[in-house]
C-alpha positions as CSV (number, residue, x, y, z in Angstrom):
1,X,29.1,14.9,-22.0
2,X,27.0,16.8,-19.4
3,X,23.5,17.8,-20.6
4,X,22.4,21.3,-20.3
5,X,19.8,21.9,-17.6
6,X,16.3,22.3,-18.8
7,X,15.0,25.8,-19.4
8,X,13.0,27.1,-16.5
9,X,9.2,26.8,-16.8
10,X,7.6,30.2,-17.1
11,X,5.4,29.5,-14.1
12,X,8.2,27.7,-12.2
13,X,8.7,30.5,-9.7
14,X,5.0,30.5,-8.7
15,X,5.0,26.7,-8.4
16,X,8.0,26.8,-6.0
17,X,6.3,29.5,-4.0
18,X,3.0,27.6,-3.5
19,X,5.0,24.5,-2.7
20,X,6.9,26.4,-0.1
21,X,3.6,27.6,1.3
22,X,2.4,24.0,1.8
23,X,5.8,23.0,3.3
24,X,5.6,25.9,5.8
25,X,2.0,25.0,6.7
26,X,3.1,21.4,7.2
27,X,6.0,22.4,9.4
28,X,3.7,24.5,11.5
29,X,1.3,21.6,11.8
30,X,4.2,19.4,13.1
31,X,5.1,22.1,15.6
32,X,1.5,22.1,16.7
33,X,1.3,18.4,17.4
34,X,4.6,18.5,19.4
35,X,3.2,21.4,21.4
36,X,-0.1,19.6,22.0
37,X,0.9,16.0,22.7
38,X,-2.5,14.8,23.7
39,X,-3.8,15.5,20.2
40,X,-6.3,17.6,18.3
41,X,-9.8,16.1,18.0
42,X,-13.3,17.5,17.5
43,X,-15.8,17.4,20.4
44,X,-18.2,14.4,20.5
45,X,-21.9,14.5,21.1
46,X,-21.8,11.0,22.7
47,X,-18.9,11.7,25.0
48,X,-20.1,15.2,25.9
49,X,-23.6,13.8,26.7
50,X,-22.0,11.3,29.1
51,X,-20.2,14.0,31.0
52,X,-23.4,16.0,31.3
53,X,-24.9,13.0,33.1
54,X,-21.9,11.6,34.9
55,X,-20.0,14.8,35.9
56,X,-22.3,17.8,36.4
57,X,-19.8,19.1,38.9
58,X,-17.1,19.5,36.2
59,X,-16.2,23.0,34.9
60,X,-18.1,23.8,31.7
61,X,-21.4,21.9,32.5
62,X,-23.6,24.7,31.1
63,X,-21.5,24.9,27.9
64,X,-21.8,21.1,27.4
65,X,-25.6,21.4,27.6
66,X,-25.6,24.3,25.1
67,X,-23.4,22.2,22.8
68,X,-25.9,19.4,22.8
69,X,-28.8,21.8,22.1
70,X,-26.9,23.5,19.2
71,X,-25.9,20.1,17.6
72,X,-29.4,18.7,17.4
73,X,-30.7,18.1,13.9
74,X,-34.1,19.5,12.8
75,X,-35.6,16.0,12.8
76,X,-34.6,15.5,16.5
77,X,-31.6,13.3,16.0
78,X,-27.9,13.9,16.5
79,X,-25.0,12.9,14.3
80,X,-24.7,12.4,10.5
81,X,-27.7,11.9,8.1
82,X,-27.6,8.1,8.6
83,X,-29.9,6.3,11.0
84,X,-27.3,3.8,12.1
85,X,-24.7,6.4,12.9
86,X,-27.3,8.6,14.6
87,X,-28.3,6.0,17.2
88,X,-25.5,6.3,19.7
89,X,-25.2,10.1,19.8
90,X,-28.9,10.6,19.9
91,X,-29.3,8.1,22.8
92,X,-26.5,9.9,24.7
93,X,-27.7,13.5,24.1
94,X,-31.3,12.7,24.8
95,X,-30.5,10.8,28.1
96,X,-28.2,13.7,29.1
97,X,-30.9,16.3,28.6
98,X,-33.4,14.2,30.6
99,X,-30.8,13.8,33.4
100,X,-30.5,17.6,33.5
101,X,-34.2,17.9,33.9
102,X,-34.6,15.1,36.3
103,X,-31.7,16.0,38.6
104,X,-32.2,19.7,38.3
105,X,-28.7,20.4,37.2
106,X,-29.4,23.3,34.9
107,X,-26.7,25.8,36.0
108,X,-27.9,29.1,37.1
109,X,-26.7,32.1,35.0
110,X,-25.8,30.0,32.0
111,X,-28.6,31.3,29.9
112,X,-30.2,27.9,29.5
113,X,-34.0,27.5,29.5
114,X,-35.5,24.4,31.1
115,X,-38.4,24.5,28.5
116,X,-35.9,24.5,25.6
117,X,-34.0,21.5,27.2
118,X,-37.3,19.6,27.6
119,X,-38.3,20.4,24.1
120,X,-35.0,19.1,22.7
121,X,-35.2,16.0,24.8
122,X,-38.8,15.4,23.5
123,X,-37.6,15.7,19.9
124,X,-34.8,13.2,20.6
125,X,-37.3,10.8,22.2
126,X,-39.7,11.0,19.3
127,X,-36.8,10.5,16.9
128,X,-35.8,7.4,18.8
129,X,-39.4,6.2,19.0
130,X,-39.5,6.2,15.2
131,X,-36.0,4.8,14.7
132,X,-35.7,1.9,17.1
133,X,-38.7,-0.3,16.1
134,X,-37.8,-0.5,12.5
135,X,-34.9,-2.3,10.7
136,X,-31.6,-0.5,11.5
137,X,-28.3,-1.0,9.8
138,X,-25.8,-0.4,12.6
139,X,-22.2,0.5,11.8
140,X,-19.3,-1.5,13.3
141,X,-18.3,0.9,16.0
142,X,-16.6,0.1,19.3
143,X,-18.9,-1.1,22.1
144,X,-22.1,-0.2,20.2
145,X,-23.6,-3.5,21.4
146,X,-23.0,-2.4,25.0
147,X,-23.6,1.3,24.8
148,X,-27.0,1.1,23.1
149,X,-28.7,-1.1,25.6
150,X,-27.0,0.7,28.5
151,X,-28.4,4.0,27.4
152,X,-31.9,2.7,26.4
153,X,-32.2,1.2,30.0
154,X,-31.3,4.7,31.4
155,X,-33.8,6.4,29.1
156,X,-36.6,4.1,30.0
157,X,-36.0,4.9,33.6
158,X,-36.4,8.6,32.9
159,X,-39.6,7.8,30.9
160,X,-41.0,5.9,33.8
161,X,-40.2,8.8,36.1
162,X,-41.8,11.3,33.7
163,X,-45.0,9.3,33.7
164,X,-45.1,9.5,37.5
165,X,-44.0,13.1,37.7
166,X,-44.7,14.7,34.3
167,X,-42.0,17.1,33.0
168,X,-42.8,20.1,31.0
169,X,-43.0,19.2,27.3
170,X,-43.4,15.5,27.9
171,X,-46.5,15.2,25.8
172,X,-45.9,12.8,22.9
173,X,-43.0,11.0,24.4
174,X,-42.9,7.3,23.6
175,X,-45.3,5.3,25.7
176,X,-44.2,1.9,27.1
177,X,-40.5,2.6,26.8
178,X,-38.0,2.4,24.0
179,X,-37.2,-1.1,22.5
180,X,-33.7,-2.4,21.8
181,X,-32.7,-2.5,18.2
182,X,-33.7,-5.6,16.3
183,X,-31.1,-8.4,17.0
184,X,-29.6,-6.6,20.0
185,X,-30.0,-7.8,23.6
186,X,-28.7,-6.9,27.0
187,X,-27.1,-10.3,27.9
188,X,-23.6,-9.2,27.1
189,X,-24.1,-5.9,29.0
190,X,-25.2,-7.9,32.0
191,X,-22.2,-10.2,31.8
192,X,-19.8,-7.3,31.6
193,X,-21.3,-5.6,34.6
194,X,-21.2,-8.8,36.6
195,X,-17.5,-9.2,35.6
196,X,-16.7,-5.7,36.8
197,X,-18.5,-6.2,40.1
198,X,-16.7,-9.5,40.7
199,X,-13.4,-7.7,41.1
200,X,-11.8,-9.7,38.3
201,X,-9.3,-8.3,36.0
202,X,-10.9,-7.0,32.8
203,X,-9.4,-6.6,29.3
204,X,-7.8,-3.1,29.0
205,X,-9.8,-2.5,25.8
206,X,-13.0,-2.7,27.8
207,X,-12.0,0.3,29.9
208,X,-12.4,2.6,26.9
209,X,-16.2,2.2,27.4
210,X,-16.3,1.7,31.2
211,X,-19.3,4.1,31.5
212,X,-21.5,1.2,30.3
213,X,-21.1,-0.4,33.7
214,X,-23.3,2.3,35.3
215,X,-22.9,2.7,39.1
216,X,-20.6,-0.4,39.1
217,X,-17.9,1.7,37.5
218,X,-17.5,4.2,40.3
219,X,-14.2,3.7,42.2
220,X,-13.5,0.2,41.0
221,X,-10.4,-0.6,43.1
222,X,-8.5,-2.6,40.4
223,X,-8.6,0.4,38.0
224,X,-6.1,3.2,38.3
225,X,-5.6,6.3,36.2
226,X,-2.7,6.4,33.7
227,X,0.0,9.0,34.1
228,X,-2.1,11.4,32.1
229,X,-5.0,10.9,34.6
230,X,-7.2,9.1,32.0
231,X,-9.1,5.9,32.4
232,X,-9.3,4.0,29.1
233,X,-8.3,7.1,27.0
234,X,-11.9,8.3,27.4
235,X,-13.5,11.2,29.2
236,X,-16.7,9.3,29.7
237,X,-14.9,6.3,31.2
238,X,-12.9,8.6,33.5
239,X,-16.0,10.4,34.7
240,X,-17.8,7.0,35.3
241,X,-14.9,5.9,37.5
242,X,-14.9,9.2,39.5
243,X,-18.7,9.2,40.0
244,X,-21.2,12.1,39.9
245,X,-19.9,13.9,42.9
246,X,-17.0,16.3,43.0
247,X,-13.9,14.3,44.1
248,X,-13.0,15.3,47.6
249,X,-9.3,15.1,46.9
250,X,-8.2,18.1,44.8
251,X,-5.1,16.3,43.7
252,X,-7.0,13.4,42.1
253,X,-5.3,13.0,38.6
254,X,-8.5,11.7,37.0
255,X,-10.3,14.9,38.0
256,X,-7.6,17.1,36.5
257,X,-7.6,15.0,33.4
258,X,-11.2,15.9,32.9
259,X,-10.7,19.5,33.7
260,X,-7.8,19.6,31.1
261,X,-9.8,17.8,28.4
262,X,-12.9,20.0,29.1
263,X,-10.8,23.1,28.6
264,X,-9.7,22.0,25.1
265,X,-13.1,23.1,23.6
266,X,-14.5,25.2,26.5
267,X,-16.7,22.4,27.8
268,X,-17.5,19.8,25.2
269,X,-15.1,16.9,25.0
270,X,-13.7,14.5,22.4
271,X,-14.6,10.8,22.3
272,X,-11.1,9.4,22.5
273,X,-8.3,11.3,24.2
274,X,-5.4,11.4,24.2
275,X,-4.3,9.9,20.8
276,X,-0.6,10.9,20.8
277,X,1.1,8.0,18.9
278,X,-1.8,7.5,16.5
279,X,-1.9,11.2,15.5
280,X,1.9,11.6,15.1
281,X,2.3,8.5,13.1
282,X,-0.5,9.4,10.6
283,X,0.6,13.0,10.3
284,X,4.2,12.3,9.5
285,X,3.6,9.3,7.2
286,X,1.1,11.2,5.0
287,X,3.3,14.3,4.7
288,X,6.5,12.4,4.0
289,X,4.9,9.9,1.6
290,X,3.7,12.8,-0.5
291,X,7.1,14.3,-0.6
292,X,6.3,17.4,1.5
293,X,9.7,18.7,2.6
294,X,9.4,18.7,6.4
295,X,11.7,18.0,9.3
296,X,10.7,15.9,12.2
297,X,12.0,17.1,15.6
298,X,14.0,14.5,17.5
299,X,11.4,14.4,20.3
300,X,8.7,13.5,17.8
301,X,10.7,10.6,16.5
302,X,11.5,9.5,20.0
303,X,7.7,9.7,20.9
304,X,7.1,7.1,18.2
305,X,10.1,4.9,19.1
306,X,9.8,4.9,22.9
307,X,6.4,3.2,23.3
308,X,7.3,0.3,21.0
309,X,7.5,-3.0,23.0
310,X,7.1,-6.7,22.3
311,X,3.4,-6.2,21.5
312,X,3.9,-3.0,19.6
313,X,2.4,0.3,20.8
314,X,-1.0,1.7,21.8
315,X,-2.5,4.8,20.3
316,X,-2.1,6.5,23.7
317,X,-2.0,5.9,27.4
318,X,-5.0,4.0,28.6
319,X,-5.4,1.8,25.6
320,X,-3.9,-1.6,24.7
321,X,-1.3,-2.0,22.0
322,X,-2.8,-2.7,18.6
323,X,-1.6,-3.6,15.2
324,X,-3.0,-0.5,13.5
325,X,-1.1,2.0,15.6
326,X,2.0,-0.2,15.7
327,X,2.0,-0.4,11.9
328,X,1.4,3.3,11.5
329,X,4.3,4.1,13.9
330,X,6.7,1.6,12.1
331,X,5.8,3.0,8.7
332,X,6.3,6.6,9.8
333,X,9.7,5.7,11.4
334,X,10.9,4.0,8.3
335,X,9.9,7.0,6.1
336,X,11.7,9.3,8.6
337,X,14.9,7.2,8.2
338,X,14.6,5.4,11.5
339,X,13.4,2.0,10.5
340,X,12.5,-0.6,13.2
341,X,12.0,-4.3,12.6
342,X,8.2,-5.0,12.3
343,X,8.5,-8.2,14.4
344,X,6.0,-7.0,17.1
345,X,3.3,-7.3,14.4
346,X,3.6,-11.2,14.5
347,X,1.5,-11.0,17.7
348,X,-1.5,-10.1,15.6
349,X,-1.1,-12.5,12.7
350,X,-3.8,-14.9,11.7
351,X,-3.9,-17.6,9.0
352,X,-5.0,-15.1,6.3
353,X,-4.6,-11.6,7.7
354,X,-3.8,-9.5,10.8
355,X,-6.1,-8.6,13.6
356,X,-6.3,-5.1,15.1
357,X,-6.0,-6.6,18.7
358,X,-4.7,-9.9,19.8
359,X,-7.5,-12.5,20.0
360,X,-9.9,-10.4,18.0
361,X,-12.6,-12.1,15.9
362,X,-13.2,-9.2,13.5
363,X,-11.0,-7.8,10.8
364,X,-10.1,-4.4,9.4
365,X,-9.2,-3.5,5.9
366,X,-7.1,-0.5,6.9
367,X,-5.3,-2.2,9.7
368,X,-4.1,-4.8,7.2
369,X,-3.2,-2.0,4.8
370,X,-1.0,-0.4,7.4
371,X,0.6,-3.8,8.2
372,X,1.4,-4.1,4.5
373,X,3.1,-0.6,4.6
374,X,5.1,-1.5,7.7
375,X,6.6,-4.7,6.3
376,X,6.9,-3.3,2.7
377,X,8.6,0.0,3.7
378,X,11.0,-1.8,6.1
379,X,12.0,-4.2,3.3
380,X,12.4,-1.4,0.9
381,X,14.8,0.5,3.2
382,X,16.5,-2.2,5.3
383,X,15.9,-5.5,3.6
384,X,19.3,-5.6,1.9
385,X,21.1,-4.9,5.1
386,X,19.5,-7.7,7.1
387,X,22.0,-10.4,8.0
388,X,19.2,-13.0,8.3
389,X,17.9,-14.0,4.8
390,X,15.1,-15.9,6.6
391,X,13.7,-12.7,7.9
392,X,13.7,-11.2,4.4
393,X,11.8,-14.2,3.1
394,X,9.3,-14.1,5.9
395,X,8.7,-10.3,5.5
396,X,8.3,-10.7,1.7
397,X,5.9,-13.6,2.2
398,X,3.9,-11.5,4.6
399,X,3.6,-8.6,2.1
400,X,2.3,-11.1,-0.5
401,X,-0.1,-12.7,2.0
402,X,-1.6,-9.4,3.2
403,X,-1.8,-8.0,-0.3
404,X,-3.7,-11.1,-1.5
405,X,-6.2,-10.8,1.4
406,X,-6.8,-7.1,0.6
407,X,-7.4,-7.8,-3.0
408,X,-10.0,-10.4,-2.0
409,X,-11.9,-7.8,0.1
410,X,-12.3,-5.3,-2.8
411,X,-15.9,-4.5,-3.7
412,X,-17.2,-5.2,-7.2
413,X,-17.3,-1.4,-7.8
414,X,-13.6,-1.1,-7.1
415,X,-13.9,0.4,-3.6
416,X,-13.1,-0.9,-0.1
417,X,-14.9,-0.1,3.1
418,X,-13.6,-0.4,6.7
419,X,-14.7,-0.5,10.3
420,X,-12.5,2.5,11.4
421,X,-13.9,5.1,9.0
422,X,-17.3,6.0,7.7
423,X,-16.1,6.9,4.2
424,X,-15.0,4.3,1.5
425,X,-12.6,7.0,0.2
426,X,-10.4,6.5,3.2
427,X,-10.2,2.7,3.0
428,X,-9.9,2.8,-0.8
429,X,-7.1,5.3,-0.8
430,X,-5.2,3.4,1.9
431,X,-5.5,0.1,0.1
432,X,-4.8,1.3,-3.5
433,X,-1.7,3.3,-2.5
434,X,-0.2,0.5,-0.4
435,X,-0.9,-2.2,-3.0
436,X,0.5,-0.1,-5.8
437,X,3.6,0.7,-3.8
438,X,4.3,-2.7,-2.3
439,X,2.6,-5.3,-4.5
440,X,3.2,-3.9,-7.9
441,X,2.1,-6.0,-10.8
442,X,0.0,-8.5,-8.8
443,X,-2.3,-5.7,-7.6
444,X,-2.2,-3.5,-10.8
445,X,-5.8,-4.5,-11.8
446,X,-7.2,-3.9,-8.3
447,X,-5.5,-0.5,-8.2
448,X,-6.8,0.4,-11.7
449,X,-10.4,-0.5,-10.7
450,X,-10.0,1.7,-7.5
451,X,-8.9,4.6,-9.7
452,X,-11.8,4.1,-12.0
453,X,-14.2,4.1,-9.1
454,X,-12.7,7.4,-7.8
455,X,-13.0,9.1,-11.2
456,X,-16.6,8.0,-11.6
457,X,-17.7,9.2,-8.2
458,X,-16.4,12.8,-8.3
459,X,-19.1,15.3,-7.5
460,X,-20.0,18.2,-9.9
461,X,-18.2,20.7,-7.7
462,X,-14.9,18.7,-7.8
463,X,-15.2,17.2,-4.4
464,X,-15.7,13.6,-3.2
465,X,-17.7,12.4,-0.3
466,X,-20.1,9.8,1.1
467,X,-22.8,12.0,2.5
468,X,-21.5,15.3,1.1
469,X,-18.4,16.6,-0.5
470,X,-15.6,17.1,2.1
471,X,-12.0,18.2,1.9
472,X,-11.0,15.1,3.9
473,X,-12.4,12.7,1.4
474,X,-11.3,14.8,-1.5
475,X,-7.7,14.6,-0.2
476,X,-7.9,10.8,-0.1
477,X,-9.2,10.7,-3.7
478,X,-6.6,13.1,-5.0
479,X,-3.8,11.1,-3.3
480,X,-5.0,7.9,-4.7
481,X,-5.1,9.3,-8.2
482,X,-1.7,10.9,-8.0
483,X,0.2,8.3,-6.0
484,X,-0.8,5.2,-8.0
485,X,-0.6,3.9,-11.5
486,X,3.2,3.6,-11.9
487,X,3.7,7.3,-12.8
488,X,2.1,10.3,-14.5
489,X,1.7,8.5,-17.8
490,X,-0.2,5.6,-16.3
491,X,2.5,3.1,-17.3
492,X,4.0,0.2,-15.4
493,X,6.7,-1.8,-17.2
494,X,5.4,-0.5,-20.5
495,X,1.8,-1.5,-19.9
496,X,-0.9,1.1,-20.0
497,X,-3.9,0.7,-17.7
498,X,-6.4,2.3,-20.1
499,X,-6.8,5.5,-18.1
500,X,-5.8,8.7,-19.8
501,X,-3.4,11.0,-18.0
502,X,-5.6,14.0,-18.8
503,X,-8.6,12.4,-17.1
504,X,-6.6,11.9,-13.8
505,X,-5.1,15.4,-14.0
506,X,-8.4,17.0,-14.7
507,X,-10.1,15.3,-11.8
508,X,-7.3,16.1,-9.3
509,X,-7.2,19.7,-10.4
510,X,-11.0,20.1,-10.0
511,X,-10.6,19.1,-6.3
512,X,-7.9,21.8,-5.7
513,X,-10.4,24.5,-4.7
514,X,-12.0,22.2,-2.1
515,X,-8.7,21.5,-0.5
516,X,-7.6,25.2,-0.4
517,X,-11.0,26.2,1.0
518,X,-10.5,23.8,3.9
519,X,-7.2,25.4,4.9
520,X,-9.0,28.8,5.0
521,X,-12.0,27.6,7.1
522,X,-10.7,24.6,9.0
523,X,-12.7,24.0,12.1
524,X,-16.2,24.5,10.5
525,X,-17.9,21.2,11.5
526,X,-20.6,21.8,8.9
527,X,-18.2,21.5,6.1
528,X,-15.8,19.1,7.7
529,X,-18.0,16.5,9.5
530,X,-16.5,13.8,11.7
531,X,-16.0,10.5,9.8
532,X,-13.6,8.4,11.9
533,X,-15.0,5.6,14.0
534,X,-14.9,5.4,17.8
535,X,-17.8,5.2,20.1
536,X,-19.0,8.2,18.2
537,X,-17.7,9.7,14.9
538,X,-14.8,12.1,15.4
539,X,-12.7,14.4,13.3
540,X,-8.9,14.2,14.1
541,X,-8.0,17.7,13.1
542,X,-4.3,17.4,12.7
543,X,-4.5,14.1,10.8
544,X,-7.0,15.4,8.3
545,X,-5.0,18.6,7.8
546,X,-2.0,16.6,7.0
547,X,-3.9,14.6,4.4
548,X,-5.2,17.9,2.8
549,X,-1.7,19.4,2.8
550,X,-0.3,16.2,1.2
551,X,-2.9,16.2,-1.6
552,X,-2.3,19.9,-2.2
553,X,1.5,19.4,-2.4
554,X,1.0,16.7,-5.0
555,X,-1.1,19.0,-7.1
556,X,0.8,22.3,-6.6
557,X,4.3,20.9,-7.3
558,X,3.2,19.7,-10.7
559,X,2.9,16.0,-10.2
560,X,2.1,14.5,-12.6
561,X,4.2,16.3,-15.2
562,X,1.2,17.6,-17.1
563,X,0.2,19.7,-14.2
564,X,3.3,21.9,-14.6
């Protein structure tokens, strides 16, 4: 006997309408990433500072200087309110402003005042003079051990020149030069520069920070631009390879790469660009995982499939293949109904976990989370169709291995932290959702502790965040709460985890206003600070927007049931 359909909820029409709004916004976001294949990323203080020094001939020089002046904090530093994260952007911006003063490259008619530039440089130097001698907890960011000494060496040259030919406003600048951070030397920097000058082949990953080579980077014959014109997927590396004089050849692809990137933000530039595959994989997987009803254009699916090779895929041209991007692409393709075998990831396997790059010594929580998703989702969709049972067993064993390693990395408070993001909410959300989905009962306790940590760290205004409440971190927290726990009643195989449904619903609902506010004011860097790790912190606009839309969809469509 067929059951009668349930009576419509009195607010059902409104719920469908708001869900449709999110779906429409998400489809518009997808159209945007197809139309802008290089990606959508916030400008970077570090990278913009390097272009001020290395490419004063490039269009937008005055606007880059103005960007640095506007971004300085009241205490003289640049970057987030954390001394470790402030080091690299402050070194870059301060050196760039001194270069402008020393080389006389203040553009005429740009409304820039030399005295204001000198004053900002002085504030930066005094900040560094206070920062560097003391103990400094440095974040694990790409090439920080090369970038920091390279910039300190350049700054000390400017300080020496200022003593011989005093600049306006130089009073109070550090005497005797700036020291290297405790425990950091310049030996590795010297070795890298010697390697580049020797003409030997260098690891592709090193090209992302080619600017640390100084004058040795200019015109290195073994290095050629990618099809997009980039060197190392970095404006700074590309500028270092070109040198500080306008290229004589107007058809030079590296020159036009920089002109194109500079035009994105009217002068300032992002730290890593392009990021095509990385952006598309994350946007699609987050939207589809949350159940947002979107359609992926065939060219987008192709753009995730075509780069896959025996070593996987890089985030974009100019970078080496890596396990993180490869896993993200494989997971997105599986969710989109185009699963590919995850075999390229074997290239990155170690005894206990997976590395981000082949031969890497370090480890990443979120890289391994995405490896878990790639194998787990492929098994969930294609495992039964595999003719080779040995592959099924190996994939399943990999899921168990990676999940076990991730559980062992969880902090005593229930959170995880990672080398690719400043916020523990990103790593914790990634881990908890993947463990809950693909490791079930074995990881139930770890997931429950992560949920408890999220509930206990919500801010009074309903947001979550490391330094301040942000929509990005709030989206991660909401997704964790609503996508884990075995269902809206907190049950898995009849076992409650001790967390009341109402508590989770209430916490998620309190974050709703933060998420909706983001969609209305997206682009306000004061409210949406960069949190992702590269040479500098950055904000991948499309990726973050996808996370916010996914979280809103979960809330607005009435999941869990008590939200209806």
